[in-house]
C-alpha positions in Angstrom: -250.5 -23.0 198.2 -247.4 -25.4 199.0 -248.6 -28.6 200.5 -247.2 -29.3 203.9 -246.3 -32.6 202.6 -244.1 -31.5 199.8 -240.6 -31.6 201.5 -241.3 -35.1 202.9 -242.7 -36.4 199.4 -239.8 -34.8 197.6 -237.3 -36.8 199.7 -239.2 -39.9 198.6 -238.6 -38.8 195.0 -234.8 -38.3 195.7 -234.9 -41.9 197.3 -236.4 -43.1 194.1 -233.8 -42.1 191.9 -231.3 -44.4 194.1 -233.7 -47.3 194.3 -234.3 -47.4 190.6 -230.7 -48.3 190.1 -230.5 -50.8 193.0 -229.6 -54.4 192.0 -231.8 -57.3 192.2 -229.5 -58.6 195.0 -229.8 -55.6 197.0 -233.7 -55.6 196.8 -233.9 -59.2 197.3 -231.8 -59.1 200.6 -233.8 -56.3 201.7 -237.2 -58.5 201.1 -235.5 -61.4 203.1 -234.4 -59.2 206.1 -237.9 -57.8 206.2 -239.4 -61.3 206.2 -237.3 -62.3 209.0 -238.0 -59.4 211.0 -241.7 -59.5 210.5 -241.5 -63.2 212.1 -239.1 -61.8 215.0 -241.5 -58.9 215.9 -244.6 -60.6 215.4 -245.6 -60.3 218.9 -245.2 -56.4 218.8 -247.1 -56.4 215.5 -249.9 -58.1 217.3 -249.9 -55.8 220.0 -250.5 -52.9 217.8 -253.0 -54.5 215.8 -255.1 -55.3 218.8 -255.3 -51.5 219.7 -256.7 -50.9 216.1 -259.4 -53.8 216.6 -260.1 -52.6 219.9 -260.7 -49.0 218.7 -262.7 -50.2 215.6 -265.2 -52.4 218.0 -265.6 -49.5 220.1 -266.5 -47.2 217.1 -269.0 -50.0 215.9 -267.4 -51.3 212.9 -269.2 -54.2 211.4 -267.8 -57.7 212.0 -267.2 -58.2 208.2 -265.2 -55.3 207.9 -263.3 -56.1 211.1 -262.0 -59.1 209.3 -259.9 -57.0 206.8 -258.3 -55.4 210.0 -257.4 -58.3 211.7 -253.9 -59.7 211.8 -252.8 -62.8 213.5 -250.0 -65.3 213.4 -251.5 -66.9 210.0 -251.5 -63.6 208.3 -248.3 -62.6 209.6 -246.9 -65.5 208.2 -248.7 -65.1 204.8 -247.0 -61.7 204.7 -243.6 -63.4 205.4 -244.2 -66.0 202.7 -245.4 -63.2 200.3 -242.0 -61.3 200.8 -240.0 -64.5 200.1 -242.3 -65.3 197.2 -241.5 -62.0 195.6 -237.7 -62.3 196.4 -237.8 -65.4 194.2 -239.3 -63.7 191.2 -237.1 -62.4 188.3 -236.4 -58.9 188.7 -238.5 -57.1 185.9 -236.1 -53.9 185.9 -233.9 -53.9 182.7 -236.0 -56.5 180.9 -235.7 -55.9 177.0 -239.2 -55.8 176.1 -238.6 -55.4 172.2 -235.5 -54.6 170.2 -234.8 -53.6 166.3 -231.9 -52.5 164.3 -233.0 -49.8 161.7 -231.7 -49.4 158.2 -229.8 -46.5 159.5 -228.0 -48.5 162.0 -229.6 -47.1 164.8 -230.3 -50.0 167.4 -233.6 -49.3 169.3 -234.7 -51.1 172.7 -237.6 -50.8 174.8 -236.7 -51.8 178.3 -238.6 -52.2 181.6 -238.3 -49.4 184.2 -239.7 -48.5 187.4 -242.7 -45.9 187.5 -241.0 -44.1 190.0 -243.0 -42.9 193.1 -246.4 -44.6 193.9 -249.0 -43.1 196.3 -250.9 -46.1 197.8 -254.3 -44.7 199.5 -256.0 -47.8 201.4 -258.4 -48.6 203.9 -258.3 -51.2 206.8 -256.1 -54.1 205.6 -252.7 -53.4 207.0 -251.2 -56.4 204.9 -251.4 -53.9 202.1 -248.5 -52.1 203.8 -246.2 -55.0 203.2 -247.5 -56.1 199.9 -246.9 -52.5 198.7 -243.4 -52.6 200.1 -242.8 -56.1 198.6 -243.8 -55.4 195.0 -243.0 -51.6 195.1 -239.2 -52.0 196.2 -238.7 -55.1 194.0 -239.9 -53.2 191.0 -237.7 -50.2 191.9 -240.5 -47.8 193.1 -240.4 -45.7 196.2 -243.9 -45.4 198.1 -246.1 -42.9 199.8 -248.4 -44.9 202.0 -251.5 -43.4 203.4 -253.6 -45.9 205.3 -256.9 -45.4 207.2 -257.5 -44.2 210.7 -258.8 -47.6 211.6 -255.4 -49.4 211.0 -253.1 -46.7 211.9 -251.0 -48.6 214.7 -250.8 -51.6 212.6 -249.6 -49.5 209.6 -247.1 -47.5 211.7 -245.3 -50.5 213.1 -245.3 -52.3 209.6 -244.0 -49.2 207.8 -241.2 -48.3 210.5 -239.9 -51.9 210.3 -239.9 -51.6 206.5 -237.8 -48.4 206.9 -235.5 -49.8 209.2 -234.6 -52.7 207.1 -234.3 -50.6 203.9 -231.5 -48.8 205.8 -229.8 -51.9 207.4 -229.6 -53.2 203.8 -227.9 -50.1 202.2 -231.2 -48.7 200.7 -232.7 -45.6 201.2 -235.1 -45.6 204.4 -237.1 -42.5 202.6 -238.0 -45.0 199.8 -241.0 -45.8 202.0 -243.2 -43.1 203.8 -246.3 -43.3 205.8 -248.6 -40.2 205.9 -250.5 -40.8 209.2 -252.7 -37.6 208.8 -256.5 -38.6 208.9 -257.8 -35.6 207.2 -259.5 -35.9 203.8 -258.1 -32.7 202.8 -254.6 -33.8 203.3 -255.2 -36.5 201.0 -256.3 -34.0 198.3 -252.9 -32.2 199.2 -251.2 -35.4 198.6 -252.9 -36.0 195.1 -251.7 -32.5 194.0 -248.0 -33.2 194.0 -247.4 -34.0 190.4 -243.7 -32.9 190.6 -243.1 -35.8 193.2 -245.5 -38.5 192.7 -246.0 -40.5 189.4 -249.0 -42.4 190.0 -251.9 -42.9 192.8 -253.1 -46.3 193.4 -256.5 -46.5 195.6 -257.5 -49.5 197.4 -260.7 -49.7 199.2 -264.5 -49.1 198.9 -266.2 -47.4 195.7 -266.1 -44.2 198.0 -262.6 -44.0 198.4 -261.9 -44.9 194.9 -264.3 -42.2 193.3 -262.8 -39.5 195.7 -259.2 -40.4 194.7 -260.3 -40.2 191.1 -262.1 -36.9 191.3 -259.5 -35.2 193.2 -256.2 -36.4 192.0 -254.1 -34.2 189.7 -251.8 -37.5 189.4 -252.5 -40.5 187.1 -254.7 -43.0 188.9 -255.0 -46.8 188.5 -258.2 -47.9 189.6 -258.6 -50.8 191.8 -260.9 -53.0 194.0 -264.6 -52.5 193.6 -266.0 -55.9 193.1 -269.6 -56.6 192.2 -268.8 -60.2 191.4 -271.4 -62.6 189.8 -271.7 -66.4 189.6 -273.8 -67.4 187.3 -275.3 -71.2 187.4 -275.9 -72.4 183.9 -278.7 -75.0 182.9 -276.3 -77.8 182.6 -274.2 -77.0 185.7 -273.4 -79.9 188.1 -275.3 -79.0 191.3 -272.6 -80.1 193.9 -270.0 -78.2 192.0 -272.2 -75.2 191.7 -272.9 -75.2 195.3 -269.4 -75.5 196.6 -268.2 -72.8 194.2 -271.0 -70.3 195.1 -270.4 -71.0 198.8 -266.8 -70.4 198.6 -267.3 -67.4 196.5 -269.7 -65.8 199.3 -268.6 -67.0 202.5 -264.9 -68.0 202.5 -264.1 -64.3 203.3 -267.0 -62.0 202.4 -265.0 -58.8 203.2 -262.8 -58.9 200.2 -263.2 -57.7 196.7 -263.4 -61.0 194.8 -266.3 -62.3 196.9 -269.3 -63.1 194.9 -272.2 -60.4 195.5 -274.9 -61.7 193.1 -275.9 -65.3 192.0 -277.7 -65.6 188.7 -279.4 -69.0 188.0 -281.0 -70.4 184.9 -284.6 -70.4 185.3 -284.6 -74.2 183.9 -282.9 -75.4 187.1 -283.9 -72.7 189.7 -286.7 -75.0 191.4 -284.3 -77.9 192.0 -281.2 -75.8 192.8 -282.2 -73.1 194.9 -283.7 -74.6 197.9 -280.7 -77.0 199.0 -278.3 -74.0 198.4 -280.5 -71.6 200.3 -280.4 -74.1 203.3 -276.5 -74.2 202.8 -276.0 -70.7 202.7 -278.6 -70.0 205.6 -276.4 -72.2 207.7 -273.4 -69.9 207.2 -275.4 -66.8 208.0 -276.0 -65.5 204.5 -279.0 -63.3 204.0 -280.7 -63.7 200.7 -282.1 -60.8 198.4 -284.0 -62.0 195.4 -286.0 -61.2 192.4 -289.8 -61.9 192.5 -289.1 -65.4 190.9 -286.6 -66.3 193.6 -289.0 -65.2 196.3 -291.6 -67.6 194.7 -289.1 -70.4 195.4 -287.4 -69.2 198.5 -289.9 -67.2 200.8 -287.2 -66.7 203.3 -285.6 -64.2 200.7 -286.3 -60.5 201.1 -287.0 -58.5 197.9 -283.9 -57.4 196.2 -284.0 -53.4 195.5 -282.5 -51.7 192.4 -279.5 -50.7 194.6 -279.1 -54.4 195.7 -278.0 -55.3 192.2 -275.5 -52.5 192.3 -274.1 -53.1 195.6 -270.7 -54.5 196.8 -271.9 -55.9 200.1 -268.6 -57.1 201.5 -270.9 -58.8 204.1 -272.9 -62.0 204.2 -275.5 -60.8 201.8 -276.3 -62.3 198.5 -278.3 -61.0 195.6 -280.1 -63.5 193.7 -281.7 -63.3 190.2 -283.4 -66.1 188.2 -282.6 -65.6 184.6 -283.9 -66.9 181.2 -280.5 -68.1 179.9 -277.0 -66.8 179.2 -278.2 -63.8 177.1 -280.1 -62.5 180.2 -277.1 -63.4 182.4 -274.6 -61.6 180.5 -276.6 -58.6 180.1 -277.1 -58.2 183.7 -273.5 -58.5 184.4 -272.6 -56.2 181.7 -275.2 -53.4 183.2 -274.4 -54.3 187.1 -270.9 -55.5 187.1 -268.0 -53.7 188.0 -265.8 -55.5 185.5 -263.8 -57.2 188.3 -264.4 -61.1 188.3 -267.1 -63.1 186.8 -268.0 -66.8 186.8 -270.1 -69.2 185.1 -270.7 -72.9 186.4 -271.7 -75.1 183.2 -271.1 -78.6 181.7 -271.6 -77.0 178.2 -268.3 -76.1 176.3 -270.2 -73.9 174.1 -271.8 -71.8 176.7 -268.5 -71.7 178.7 -266.6 -70.4 175.6 -269.3 -67.7 175.0 -269.2 -66.5 178.6 -265.4 -66.3 178.5 -265.6 -64.3 175.1 -268.4 -61.9 175.9 -268.1 -61.1 179.6 -266.1 -58.0 179.9 -264.1 -58.3 183.2 -260.5 -58.4 184.5 -261.0 -62.2 185.2 -263.6 -64.4 183.8 -263.9 -68.0 185.3 -265.3 -71.3 184.2 -266.2 -73.7 187.0 -264.1 -72.0 189.7 -264.5 -69.6 192.5 -264.0 -65.7 191.8 -261.9 -65.9 195.2 -258.9 -66.8 193.1 -258.5 -63.3 191.7 -255.5 -62.6 193.8 -251.8 -62.0 193.0 -250.5 -64.5 195.2 -253.0 -67.0 193.4 -252.1 -66.1 190.2 -248.2 -66.6 190.9 -247.5 -63.0 191.0 -246.1 -63.5 194.6 -248.3 -60.5 196.0 -250.5 -57.9 194.6 -250.8 -54.3 194.8 -254.5 -54.4 193.9 -256.8 -55.7 191.4 -257.1 -53.0 188.4 -260.6 -52.8 187.1 -259.7 -50.6 184.4 -258.0 -51.3 180.9 -254.9 -48.9 181.1 -252.4 -49.0 182.1 -252.8 -52.6 183.9 -255.9 -55.0 184.4 -256.5 -57.6 186.9 -254.0 -58.6 189.7 -251.0 -56.2 189.5 -247.8 -57.7 190.3 -244.1 -56.5 189.5 -244.6 -56.0 186.0 -247.6 -53.9 186.3 -245.6 -51.6 188.6 -243.3 -50.7 185.8 -243.2 -48.7 182.5 -240.8 -48.6 179.7 -238.5 -46.5 177.8 -236.6 -46.4 174.7 -232.8 -46.6 174.6 -231.2 -45.7 171.4 -227.7 -46.7 170.2 -226.1 -44.9 167.5 -222.7 -44.3 165.9 -223.1 -40.6 164.6 -226.4 -40.8 162.8 -228.2 -37.4 162.4 -231.5 -37.0 160.8 -231.9 -35.7 157.4 
């Protein structure tokens, strides 16, 4: 059965052949124009976002998840800044990755080229619409965007604005397509279009990501799920550890790089946990602990096996007292999602061991997991945080949205 989206997505594919040959100047002009328009039309964007927020609250969406949906002047300005930052970055397309002249005289170069057409399937966050457009277009890719029901008005106004700016700057409007269908069956149809879409990238919760992996006929780059841990090692500076943990958990609990589990060395648990629990309680954090934790913190609820696996995306924190770094690393390897993990320590050897042995896209010493972010890493923006090992890992910026091809120069060589 031919998908009803086939003709629409086929038009995106045709637009990708034009976009892949656009100059850096053309792409940067588009980004600058779109940045300016976002600022000029922020009032209308906020009106559409308010429609989404009103509907979400009426449908009973949790406050922590509603935060992911919100656009305000500050977040719109962040999108504007992101577009301009991406415009300042070097264009990766055409970059020579390697080159060699063979004994037979063939000159072989490997150069960076666009992936082609990328399908982004995402939940809530309307800023993903602009981040995807910024990085996708700068890397020469056309985009099929499928946002969630909860952000439909916000996504529509941002995608329409992107398409208008493409046309105004001489680039194909069809390089950006927003699929507004809310049917899961339609997503599966979209993921069957191997002849038009080159790669799919899901951004959202575990359920969305797993569904895309299971139903896609297109290569998938896994992103997102962040069961992130902060391990407070025995030599940690208490004020530093408390500040890092509070930031990692409470600065924005609804995002994938927020901490979900605290691991504390048993040698310091008695002195460290009570003041930390008081500080977390003042910020509305619910604690769920192991038996040793509850013996120190009677206000903590018992942690279930499910809690150790859970990406709460809320003001909930699992707490486990461990015997040392061996148990901490073992716990992370068993329950972690390979996203972001942190140790707070004053012991150089323990820091080096944690960095070497913990298997995650980003591993921190004495810093918050909240820094796992394309803008914070100097990538301008990100398309997502890849938690797999092929073809990209960690925050995905411009280079992660490219592939390579070989170009070969000869002067009549034939193979014997």
